N, C-alpha and C positions, 0 to 999 in steps of 0.2 A: 504494500500500500504506500503510495506516495501522496504527499500533501503539498500543494502550492498555494501561497498567499497572493492574492491579486488586490487591486484597488476596489473591486466589487465584492470581495469575500474570499472564500477558500474554494479551491478545486481539488478534489480528492480522486486519485486514480486507484482503482481496485479491481481485483479479479472477480469474475462472475462465471460460475461453473456452467459448462455447455448445457447441462440438463435444465437449467433455469433460464437461460438466456432468451429463448424465444417467448417464454411466458412474460418476462419483463418487457420485451420489445413490443408485444401485442397489447400490453396493458392488463393482462390477466393477473399477473403478480405485481402488486403495487406497494409492497412493503419489504423491508429487509430487517433481520434481527441480527444484531452484532453486540458483542460485549463491549462495554465502554472502554475497557482497557486497550482494545484494538485502536479505537479512534473515537474521540468525542465529537459526534456530529452536531451541527447546529442548523436550524431551519434557515434555508437560503443557500446552504452549501451546494455546489455543483459536483456531481459524481460522474466520472468517466468510467463506465463499467466495461471492462475488456473481457470478451469471451475467452474462457480458458478450458482446455481439454486435457484429459489424462490418456485418451485413446491414442495408440500409435506413438507413444512417447508422451512427453509432457510439454505443454506450451500454449501460447496464445494463437488463436485462429486468425486474428486480424480484424474481426468484427468488434464494433463498440457501440455503446449507447450513451447519450448524454442525458442525465437525470438531475432534477432539482429536489433537494430535501425540503419537504413541506411540514413535517411534524416529527418530533423526537419524543418517544416515550422513555421516561426515566423513573427509577424507583423500585422498591421491593413489592409493589402491589401485584396481585393476580399471579402469584407463583414465581415471579422474577426475584432471584436472590440478590441482585445488584441494582 
């Protein structure tokens, strides 16, 4: 995961497993669950989600999606321990 600061906020580059990529691209999957220890997201952050595969070796496919963080759930409510 790489994080870049810009005048407009942060841009976060991250891997997105090939099995979820199309669901995110089509809008079927509109959320992501990450531990805050990985990255503290903020509403307004831009995510560059790069498709990543384990098949035939390990690596990026070259496909990417640009996303904007609109909401961040925090806290130990509803079974989340962090």
